[in-house]
C-alpha positions as CSV (number, residue, x, y, z in Angstrom):
1,X,-25.3,6.3,47.6
2,X,-23.2,9.1,46.2
3,X,-23.3,12.7,47.5
4,X,-21.4,14.0,44.4
5,X,-23.3,15.0,41.3
6,X,-21.6,13.4,38.3
7,X,-22.1,14.8,34.8
8,X,-23.2,12.7,31.8
9,X,-20.0,11.2,30.4
10,X,-21.6,8.9,27.8
11,X,-21.7,9.5,24.0
12,X,-25.3,9.9,22.9
13,X,-26.0,9.5,19.2
14,X,-23.2,7.1,18.6
15,X,-24.3,3.8,17.2
16,X,-23.2,0.6,18.8
17,X,-23.5,-3.0,17.7
18,X,-25.4,-5.7,19.7
19,X,-22.2,-7.1,21.2
20,X,-20.6,-3.7,21.9
21,X,-20.6,-1.8,25.2
22,X,-21.5,1.9,24.8
23,X,-18.8,4.4,25.6
24,X,-18.9,5.9,29.0
25,X,-16.0,7.8,30.7
26,X,-17.6,7.6,34.2
27,X,-15.3,4.7,35.2
28,X,-12.2,7.0,34.8
29,X,-13.4,8.9,37.8
30,X,-12.8,5.9,40.1
31,X,-9.4,4.4,41.1
32,X,-9.0,1.2,39.1
33,X,-12.0,2.0,36.8
34,X,-9.8,2.3,33.7
35,X,-8.4,-1.1,34.3
36,X,-11.6,-2.9,35.2
37,X,-13.4,-5.1,32.6
38,X,-15.7,-2.9,30.4
39,X,-18.7,-5.2,30.8
40,X,-18.4,-5.4,34.6
41,X,-17.2,-1.9,35.6
42,X,-20.8,-0.4,35.8
43,X,-21.9,-3.0,38.3
44,X,-18.7,-2.6,40.3
45,X,-19.4,1.1,40.6
46,X,-23.0,0.5,41.6
47,X,-22.1,-1.9,44.4
48,X,-19.3,0.4,45.6
49,X,-16.3,-1.8,45.0
50,X,-14.4,1.0,43.3
51,X,-14.9,3.4,46.1
52,X,-15.9,7.0,45.8
53,X,-15.4,9.1,42.6
54,X,-12.3,11.4,42.6
55,X,-13.8,14.9,42.4
56,X,-10.7,16.5,41.1
57,X,-10.9,14.4,37.9
58,X,-14.4,15.4,37.0
59,X,-13.5,18.6,35.0
60,X,-10.7,16.9,33.2
61,X,-12.8,13.9,32.1
62,X,-15.7,16.2,31.2
63,X,-13.5,18.2,28.9
64,X,-12.1,15.0,27.3
65,X,-15.6,13.8,26.5
66,X,-16.5,17.2,25.1
67,X,-13.5,17.4,22.9
68,X,-14.1,13.9,21.4
69,X,-17.8,14.7,20.9
70,X,-16.9,17.9,19.1
71,X,-14.5,16.1,16.8
72,X,-17.1,13.4,16.1
73,X,-19.9,15.9,15.3
74,X,-17.5,17.8,13.0
75,X,-17.2,14.8,10.7
76,X,-14.5,12.8,12.5
77,X,-14.3,9.1,12.2
78,X,-15.7,6.9,14.9
79,X,-12.7,4.6,14.6
80,X,-10.4,7.6,15.5
81,X,-12.4,8.2,18.7
82,X,-12.1,4.5,19.6
83,X,-8.3,4.6,19.1
84,X,-7.9,7.7,21.3
85,X,-10.1,6.1,24.1
86,X,-8.0,3.0,23.9
87,X,-4.8,5.1,24.4
88,X,-6.3,7.2,27.2
89,X,-7.1,4.1,29.3
90,X,-3.4,3.1,29.9
91,X,-2.8,6.8,30.9
92,X,-5.5,6.8,33.5
93,X,-4.5,3.3,34.6
94,X,-1.0,4.5,35.2
95,X,-2.3,7.5,37.1
96,X,-4.3,5.2,39.4
97,X,-1.3,3.1,40.2
98,X,1.3,5.9,40.4
99,X,-0.2,9.2,41.6
100,X,-3.6,8.1,42.9
101,X,-6.0,11.0,43.2
102,X,-3.6,13.7,42.1
103,X,-4.6,13.6,38.4
104,X,-6.6,16.7,37.6
105,X,-6.9,19.4,34.9
106,X,-4.3,21.5,36.7
107,X,-1.5,18.9,36.6
108,X,-2.5,16.7,33.7
109,X,0.2,18.3,31.5
110,X,3.0,17.5,33.9
111,X,1.7,14.0,34.6
112,X,1.5,13.4,30.8
113,X,5.2,14.1,30.5
114,X,6.0,11.7,33.4
115,X,3.8,9.0,31.8
116,X,5.8,9.5,28.5
117,X,9.0,9.0,30.4
118,X,7.6,5.8,31.9
119,X,6.8,4.5,28.4
120,X,10.3,5.4,27.2
121,X,11.8,3.5,30.2
122,X,9.8,0.4,29.2
123,X,11.3,0.6,25.7
124,X,14.9,1.1,26.7
125,X,15.1,-0.9,30.0
126,X,12.1,-3.2,30.2
127,X,12.0,-3.9,26.5
128,X,8.4,-5.1,26.7
129,X,7.0,-2.6,24.2
130,X,8.2,-1.1,20.9
131,X,9.1,2.5,20.3
132,X,6.5,2.8,17.6
133,X,3.8,1.7,20.0
134,X,4.6,4.2,22.7
135,X,4.8,7.0,20.2
136,X,1.3,6.0,19.0
137,X,0.0,6.1,22.6
138,X,1.7,9.4,23.3
139,X,0.5,11.1,20.2
140,X,-3.1,10.0,20.6
141,X,-3.3,11.1,24.3
142,X,-1.4,14.3,23.5
143,X,-3.8,15.1,20.7
144,X,-6.8,14.9,23.1
145,X,-5.0,17.0,25.8
146,X,-4.1,19.6,23.2
147,X,-7.8,20.1,22.6
148,X,-8.6,20.0,26.3
149,X,-5.9,22.5,27.2
150,X,-6.4,24.6,24.0
151,X,-2.7,24.4,23.2
152,X,-1.2,26.0,20.1
153,X,1.7,23.6,19.8
154,X,1.5,19.8,20.2
155,X,2.1,18.6,23.7
156,X,4.0,15.5,22.6
157,X,6.8,17.8,21.3
158,X,7.6,18.7,24.9
159,X,8.4,15.1,25.7
160,X,11.3,12.8,24.8
161,X,9.1,10.6,22.5
162,X,10.3,10.7,19.0
163,X,8.5,9.3,15.9
164,X,10.5,6.3,14.6
165,X,11.9,6.6,11.1
166,X,9.6,5.1,8.6
167,X,11.5,5.5,5.4
168,X,10.2,3.7,2.4
169,X,12.4,0.9,1.1
170,X,13.1,0.6,-2.6
171,X,11.4,-2.3,-4.2
172,X,13.3,-4.7,-6.5
173,X,11.9,-5.6,-9.9
174,X,10.9,-9.0,-8.6
175,X,9.0,-7.5,-5.7
176,X,7.1,-5.2,-8.0
177,X,6.2,-8.1,-10.3
178,X,5.3,-10.4,-7.4
179,X,3.0,-7.8,-6.0
180,X,1.0,-7.5,-9.2
181,X,1.0,-11.3,-9.7
182,X,-0.4,-11.8,-6.2
183,X,-3.1,-9.2,-6.9
184,X,-4.1,-10.8,-10.2
185,X,-4.2,-14.3,-8.6
186,X,-6.4,-12.9,-5.8
187,X,-8.7,-11.3,-8.3
188,X,-9.1,-14.7,-10.1
189,X,-10.0,-16.4,-6.8
190,X,-12.7,-13.7,-6.2
191,X,-14.2,-14.3,-9.6
192,X,-14.1,-18.1,-9.0
193,X,-16.0,-17.6,-5.7
194,X,-18.5,-15.4,-7.4
195,X,-19.0,-18.0,-10.1
196,X,-19.2,-20.9,-7.7
197,X,-21.5,-19.4,-5.1
198,X,-24.6,-19.1,-7.1
199,X,-28.1,-19.2,-5.6
200,X,-28.6,-22.9,-6.4
201,X,-25.1,-23.8,-5.1
202,X,-25.7,-22.0,-1.8
203,X,-28.9,-24.0,-1.1
204,X,-27.5,-27.3,-2.5
205,X,-26.3,-30.2,-0.2
206,X,-23.0,-29.8,1.6
207,X,-20.1,-29.7,1.0
208,X,-19.9,-27.2,-1.8
209,X,-16.9,-27.7,-4.1
210,X,-15.7,-24.7,-6.1
211,X,-13.0,-25.3,-8.8
212,X,-10.3,-22.6,-9.1
213,X,-8.3,-21.5,-12.0
214,X,-5.0,-22.5,-10.4
215,X,-6.1,-26.2,-10.5
216,X,-7.2,-26.5,-6.9
217,X,-10.7,-26.6,-5.5
218,X,-12.3,-25.3,-2.4
219,X,-14.5,-27.5,-0.2
220,X,-16.9,-25.4,1.8
221,X,-18.9,-26.9,4.7
222,X,-20.9,-23.7,5.7
223,X,-20.2,-23.8,9.4
224,X,-19.8,-27.5,9.9
225,X,-16.5,-29.0,10.8
226,X,-14.6,-30.9,8.1
227,X,-14.8,-34.7,8.6
228,X,-11.1,-35.0,9.2
229,X,-11.3,-32.5,12.1
230,X,-14.0,-34.3,14.0
231,X,-12.9,-35.7,17.4
232,X,-12.6,-39.5,17.5
233,X,-15.0,-41.4,19.9
234,X,-13.8,-42.2,23.3
235,X,-12.6,-45.9,23.3
236,X,-13.0,-46.2,27.1
237,X,-16.8,-45.8,27.0
238,X,-18.2,-47.6,23.9
239,X,-21.8,-47.0,24.8
240,X,-21.3,-43.2,25.2
241,X,-19.1,-43.2,22.0
242,X,-21.9,-44.9,20.0
243,X,-24.5,-42.4,21.4
244,X,-22.2,-39.4,20.7
245,X,-21.5,-40.6,17.2
246,X,-25.2,-41.2,16.4
247,X,-26.1,-37.8,17.8
248,X,-23.3,-36.1,15.8
249,X,-24.5,-37.7,12.6
250,X,-28.1,-36.6,13.3
251,X,-27.0,-33.0,14.0
252,X,-24.9,-32.8,10.9
253,X,-27.7,-34.3,8.8
254,X,-30.2,-31.7,10.3
255,X,-27.8,-28.9,9.6
256,X,-27.3,-29.9,6.0
257,X,-31.0,-30.4,5.5
258,X,-31.9,-27.0,6.9
259,X,-31.8,-24.4,4.2
260,X,-31.9,-21.1,6.0
261,X,-29.7,-18.1,6.8
262,X,-28.7,-19.9,10.1
263,X,-27.0,-22.7,8.2
264,X,-25.9,-21.0,5.0
265,X,-24.7,-17.6,6.2
266,X,-21.0,-18.5,5.9
267,X,-21.5,-19.2,2.1
268,X,-23.6,-16.1,1.7
269,X,-21.1,-13.9,3.5
270,X,-18.2,-15.4,1.4
271,X,-20.0,-14.4,-1.9
272,X,-20.7,-10.9,-0.5
273,X,-17.1,-10.4,0.6
274,X,-15.8,-11.6,-2.8
275,X,-18.2,-9.2,-4.6
276,X,-17.1,-6.4,-2.3
277,X,-13.5,-6.8,-3.1
278,X,-14.3,-7.0,-6.8
279,X,-16.0,-3.6,-6.5
280,X,-13.1,-2.2,-4.5
281,X,-10.8,-3.2,-7.4
282,X,-12.5,-0.5,-9.5
283,X,-11.1,3.1,-9.5
284,X,-11.4,5.3,-6.5
285,X,-13.4,3.0,-4.2
286,X,-12.1,2.1,-0.7
287,X,-13.5,0.1,2.1
288,X,-14.9,3.0,4.1
289,X,-17.4,3.8,1.3
290,X,-17.9,0.3,-0.1
291,X,-19.3,-1.5,2.9
292,X,-21.8,1.4,3.6
293,X,-23.2,1.7,0.1
294,X,-27.0,1.2,-0.2
295,X,-29.0,0.0,-3.1
296,X,-30.3,3.5,-3.9
297,X,-26.9,5.0,-4.3
298,X,-26.2,3.4,-7.7
299,X,-26.8,5.3,-10.8
300,X,-26.0,3.7,-14.2
301,X,-25.2,6.1,-17.0
302,X,-24.5,4.9,-20.6
303,X,-21.0,6.3,-20.9
304,X,-17.5,5.0,-21.3
305,X,-17.2,4.7,-17.5
306,X,-20.4,2.6,-16.9
307,X,-21.5,3.4,-13.3
308,X,-21.5,6.4,-11.1
309,X,-21.7,6.3,-7.3
310,X,-22.5,9.3,-5.2
311,X,-21.7,9.1,-1.5
312,X,-20.2,11.1,1.4
313,X,-16.6,11.1,2.5
314,X,-15.9,12.3,6.0
315,X,-12.3,13.4,5.5
316,X,-13.5,15.4,2.4
317,X,-16.5,16.8,4.3
318,X,-18.6,16.5,1.3
319,X,-20.0,14.3,-1.4
320,X,-17.8,12.4,-3.8
321,X,-18.5,10.7,-7.1
322,X,-16.9,7.4,-8.1
323,X,-16.6,6.1,-11.6
324,X,-16.8,2.4,-12.4
325,X,-15.4,0.5,-15.4
326,X,-18.0,-0.3,-18.0
327,X,-16.7,-3.9,-18.2
328,X,-17.8,-4.4,-14.6
329,X,-21.4,-4.0,-15.5
330,X,-22.1,-7.6,-16.4
331,X,-20.5,-8.8,-13.1
332,X,-22.4,-6.3,-11.1
333,X,-25.7,-7.0,-12.7
334,X,-25.2,-10.7,-11.9
335,X,-24.6,-9.8,-8.3
336,X,-27.7,-7.7,-8.1
337,X,-29.8,-10.6,-9.4
338,X,-28.1,-12.9,-6.8
339,X,-28.8,-10.4,-4.0
340,X,-32.4,-10.1,-5.0
341,X,-32.8,-13.8,-4.8
342,X,-31.0,-14.2,-1.5
343,X,-32.6,-11.2,0.2
344,X,-36.1,-10.8,-1.4
345,X,-37.4,-8.9,1.7
346,X,-34.6,-6.3,1.7
347,X,-34.6,-4.6,-1.7
348,X,-33.5,-1.1,-0.5
349,X,-30.9,-2.0,2.2
350,X,-27.2,-2.3,2.2
351,X,-25.6,-3.2,-1.1
352,X,-23.5,-5.8,0.8
353,X,-25.7,-7.0,3.7
354,X,-23.4,-9.3,5.6
355,X,-25.2,-11.7,8.0
356,X,-24.5,-12.3,11.6
357,X,-24.0,-15.7,13.2
358,X,-27.3,-17.6,13.2
359,X,-29.4,-14.5,12.4
360,X,-31.5,-13.5,9.4
361,X,-30.5,-9.8,9.5
362,X,-27.4,-7.7,9.4
363,X,-25.7,-7.9,12.7
364,X,-23.0,-5.3,12.5
365,X,-22.8,-1.5,12.9
366,X,-23.2,0.4,9.6
367,X,-19.9,2.1,10.1
368,X,-18.0,-1.0,11.3
369,X,-16.1,-2.7,8.4
370,X,-16.1,-6.5,8.2
371,X,-12.9,-8.4,9.2
372,X,-13.0,-10.7,6.1
373,X,-11.9,-13.7,8.2
374,X,-14.0,-16.1,6.1
375,X,-12.3,-14.8,2.9
376,X,-8.9,-15.0,4.5
377,X,-9.4,-18.7,5.4
378,X,-10.7,-19.4,1.9
379,X,-7.6,-17.8,0.3
380,X,-5.3,-19.7,2.6
381,X,-6.9,-23.1,1.7
382,X,-6.6,-22.1,-2.0
383,X,-2.9,-21.3,-1.6
384,X,-3.4,-17.7,-2.7
385,X,-2.1,-14.6,-0.8
386,X,-4.9,-12.5,0.7
387,X,-4.7,-8.9,-0.5
388,X,-6.4,-6.6,2.0
389,X,-8.4,-3.5,1.2
390,X,-5.5,-1.1,1.9
391,X,-3.0,-3.1,-0.1
392,X,-5.5,-3.5,-2.9
393,X,-6.1,0.3,-3.1
394,X,-2.4,1.0,-2.8
395,X,-1.7,-1.4,-5.8
396,X,-4.5,0.3,-7.8
397,X,-3.1,3.8,-7.1
398,X,0.5,2.9,-7.9
399,X,-0.5,1.1,-11.1
400,X,-2.4,4.1,-12.4
401,X,0.4,6.4,-11.3
402,X,3.0,4.4,-13.2
403,X,0.8,4.1,-16.3
404,X,0.0,7.8,-16.5
405,X,3.1,9.3,-14.9
406,X,0.8,12.1,-13.9
407,X,0.3,12.7,-10.1
408,X,-2.3,15.4,-10.6
409,X,-4.5,13.1,-12.8
410,X,-4.1,10.1,-10.4
411,X,-4.9,12.2,-7.4
412,X,-8.0,13.6,-9.0
413,X,-9.1,10.1,-10.1
414,X,-8.5,8.5,-6.7
415,X,-10.2,11.3,-4.8
416,X,-7.1,12.4,-3.0
417,X,-5.0,15.5,-2.5
418,X,-1.7,15.4,-4.4
419,X,0.3,15.6,-1.1
420,X,-1.7,12.6,0.3
421,X,-1.1,10.6,-2.9
422,X,2.6,11.1,-2.9
423,X,3.2,10.9,0.9
424,X,0.9,8.0,1.7
425,X,0.2,5.8,-1.3
426,X,3.2,6.2,-3.7
427,X,5.7,3.4,-3.4
428,X,9.2,3.5,-4.7
429,X,10.0,1.3,-7.7
430,X,13.4,0.3,-8.9
431,X,12.2,-0.2,-12.5
432,X,10.8,3.3,-12.6
433,X,13.9,4.8,-11.0
434,X,16.1,3.1,-13.5
435,X,14.1,4.4,-16.5
436,X,14.0,8.0,-15.0
437,X,17.7,7.9,-14.4
438,X,18.4,6.8,-18.0
439,X,16.1,9.4,-19.4
440,X,17.7,12.1,-17.3
441,X,21.3,11.3,-18.2
442,X,20.4,10.8,-21.8
443,X,19.2,14.4,-21.8
444,X,21.7,16.1,-19.5
445,X,24.9,14.0,-19.5
446,X,27.6,15.8,-21.6
447,X,29.4,12.5,-22.3
448,X,27.2,10.7,-24.9
449,X,28.0,7.8,-27.1
450,X,29.4,9.1,-30.4
451,X,29.7,7.3,-33.8
452,X,33.4,8.0,-34.0
453,X,36.2,7.7,-31.4
454,X,35.7,9.5,-28.1
455,X,32.5,10.9,-26.6
456,X,30.0,13.7,-27.5
457,X,29.2,16.7,-25.4
458,X,26.3,18.1,-27.5
459,X,22.9,17.3,-28.9
460,X,23.3,18.5,-32.5
461,X,26.3,18.4,-34.9
462,X,28.4,21.5,-35.1
463,X,31.6,21.8,-37.3
464,X,34.8,23.1,-35.8
465,X,36.1,26.5,-36.8
466,X,38.1,26.6,-40.0
467,X,37.0,23.2,-41.1
468,X,38.7,22.2,-44.4
469,X,36.4,22.3,-47.4
470,X,36.9,18.6,-48.3
471,X,36.5,17.3,-44.7
472,X,33.5,15.2,-43.8
473,X,30.8,17.4,-42.3
474,X,29.5,16.4,-38.8
475,X,26.1,14.6,-39.0
476,X,26.1,12.4,-35.9
477,X,26.0,9.3,-38.1
478,X,29.5,9.3,-39.9
479,X,32.4,8.4,-37.6
480,X,34.8,10.6,-39.7
481,X,32.4,13.5,-39.2
482,X,33.0,13.3,-35.4
483,X,36.7,14.2,-35.9
484,X,35.7,17.6,-37.2
485,X,32.8,18.2,-34.7
486,X,33.0,20.9,-32.0
487,X,31.3,18.5,-29.5
488,X,33.8,15.6,-29.9
489,X,35.8,14.9,-26.8
490,X,38.9,12.7,-26.4
491,X,39.0,10.3,-23.5
492,X,42.1,10.2,-21.3
493,X,42.7,6.4,-21.5
494,X,44.7,3.8,-23.4
495,X,41.6,2.3,-24.9
496,X,40.8,5.6,-26.6
497,X,44.3,6.0,-28.0
498,X,44.1,2.4,-29.3
499,X,40.7,3.3,-30.9
500,X,42.2,6.4,-32.6
501,X,45.2,4.5,-33.9
502,X,42.9,1.7,-35.3
503,X,40.6,4.2,-36.9
504,X,43.6,5.9,-38.6
505,X,44.7,2.6,-40.0
506,X,41.2,2.0,-41.3
507,X,41.2,5.4,-43.0
508,X,44.6,4.6,-44.6
509,X,43.2,1.5,-46.2
510,X,40.4,3.6,-47.6
511,X,42.9,6.2,-48.9
512,X,44.9,3.5,-50.7
513,X,41.8,2.3,-52.6
514,X,41.1,5.8,-53.9
515,X,42.7,7.2,-57.1
516,X,41.9,10.9,-56.4
517,X,44.7,13.2,-55.5
518,X,42.8,14.7,-52.6
519,X,40.3,12.7,-50.5
520,X,38.5,13.3,-47.1
521,X,40.3,10.3,-45.7
522,X,43.6,12.1,-45.9
523,X,42.2,14.9,-43.9
524,X,40.9,12.5,-41.3
525,X,44.3,10.8,-41.0
526,X,46.0,14.2,-40.5
527,X,43.4,15.0,-37.8
528,X,44.0,11.7,-35.9
529,X,47.8,12.0,-36.2
530,X,47.6,15.5,-34.7
531,X,45.5,14.1,-31.8
532,X,48.0,11.3,-31.2
533,X,51.0,13.6,-31.2
534,X,49.2,15.9,-28.7
535,X,48.5,13.0,-26.4
536,X,52.0,11.7,-26.7
537,X,53.5,15.1,-25.7
538,X,51.4,15.5,-22.6
539,X,53.3,13.1,-20.3
540,X,55.6,10.1,-20.4
541,X,52.7,7.8,-19.3
542,X,50.5,8.9,-22.2
543,X,53.4,8.6,-24.6
544,X,53.6,4.9,-23.5
545,X,49.8,4.6,-24.5
546,X,50.6,5.7,-28.0
547,X,53.6,3.4,-28.3
548,X,51.5,0.5,-26.9
549,X,48.6,1.2,-29.4
550,X,51.0,1.2,-32.4
551,X,52.6,-2.1,-31.2
552,X,49.2,-3.7,-31.0
553,X,48.5,-2.7,-34.6
554,X,51.8,-4.2,-35.8
555,X,50.8,-7.4,-34.0
556,X,47.4,-7.4,-35.8
557,X,45.4,-6.6,-32.6
558,X,42.9,-4.0,-33.6
559,X,40.4,-2.1,-31.5
560,X,37.0,-4.0,-31.3
561,X,35.2,-1.0,-32.7
562,X,37.1,-1.1,-36.0
563,X,38.6,-4.7,-36.2
564,X,35.7,-6.0,-38.3
565,X,36.1,-3.3,-41.0
566,X,39.9,-3.5,-40.9
567,X,40.0,-7.2,-41.4
568,X,37.5,-7.1,-44.2
569,X,39.8,-4.7,-46.1
């Protein structure tokens, strides 16, 4: 039917699930092919409803497929390829509706800029899309075209699309505390599910009731509708209503009586998901590695860590080793016994073999992570916030970073580069910032709290030059010693003048109680009097401070720092 030879635009070697349509870029060669339903586009091409292929697009689409395949074969993630394909479809769909057959390798760069302007117009005028979304589309399509055109600089930088600001917001102490409390509550629910979903409980009559630590309980019907959600019989047709009710009772009884994967897979998957999250709560483990682990990848070693996992990390392009807490061994051993009883015919398969609907084998791609919808619903009914894999790992990383205060150690433990740890995972904390600010100013602030009047500008006591022999030596503990310390600083305020005058009065009481001709208190009084005279001579305003301070003393109003000692004397 076609007189044009089309190259192979599929992706051989890429694994697809039973419900997925294999990738094929051939529809992009036809006008309207990028917008057509994925499951129907092949038949539309065969019957000729999309017309003839646009020859000028062949080289462009071929290079796009080649670039994506090279990235995938080089260790790139399959999900990344899927994201770029999803972004390229709107670009080709726009080209079909706007420029028709003009899109080609020669003009794709210019048309890409026009498309970015169209997206920006939708944000500013149409307001039907967000700026963050169009930047995601533009960056993904630009990334592919950079490889196709072998550009040295990113193509998106030649457009008017700008990355929206994504500055981290400081967290309040309550937000930090609430985050940890939610994570702990979520962990308690996971352990309750693991305890309640034993082998006997899974094959027991329905519904299964699991008590939780927060006082609530979960009622699980394993695929059956809850009785309160059943539709009431139709009152207009009593005979049909009786038949429907009888048939419903029979079907529910048959479902409850059948003890197979088909009727119990929701309970089995719930236990597997709970165990998966418990494992991801250990150091260094994330979802990408956890859901692909196999039974033969576990190696127990009798050390303080307990378990060691060796697996492959694509972004690292090499093997990685994960260490597991030794306290987790009892929980994990119990899960292995449970898995052996549930899957006796699959001893060497996946560590977490999630079941498909109504099937007795794993019905998902090995590299496709689960969506955890069953666990989400269980947490919602339990009144507990669901903590996703990314949030769980972020909490784990930040907890260790705050406990150790060592980014290098945390990055090494979590299998990350230090730049990735700080730029992606670290979250600001008001509590940590307050502590760091206090420590910094306690070390570097020249105005420190001193035992005597005024402030201190040093870290160690140092006597002033020509200090009298009988004067109290500075020791950072005696208030009188501060008067003869080189680091003592007077404060330009009425409160400080009042404090000096009150302290001089206190020293005069001490001097009256002594019988010696010469006493250090007399030298302290002379020192304070000299300070007050100097302050009084600076300006009329400061002279009024000294007058006000002396009037307060005559009225019996002493400075709070010295009032207790003065009144006791």
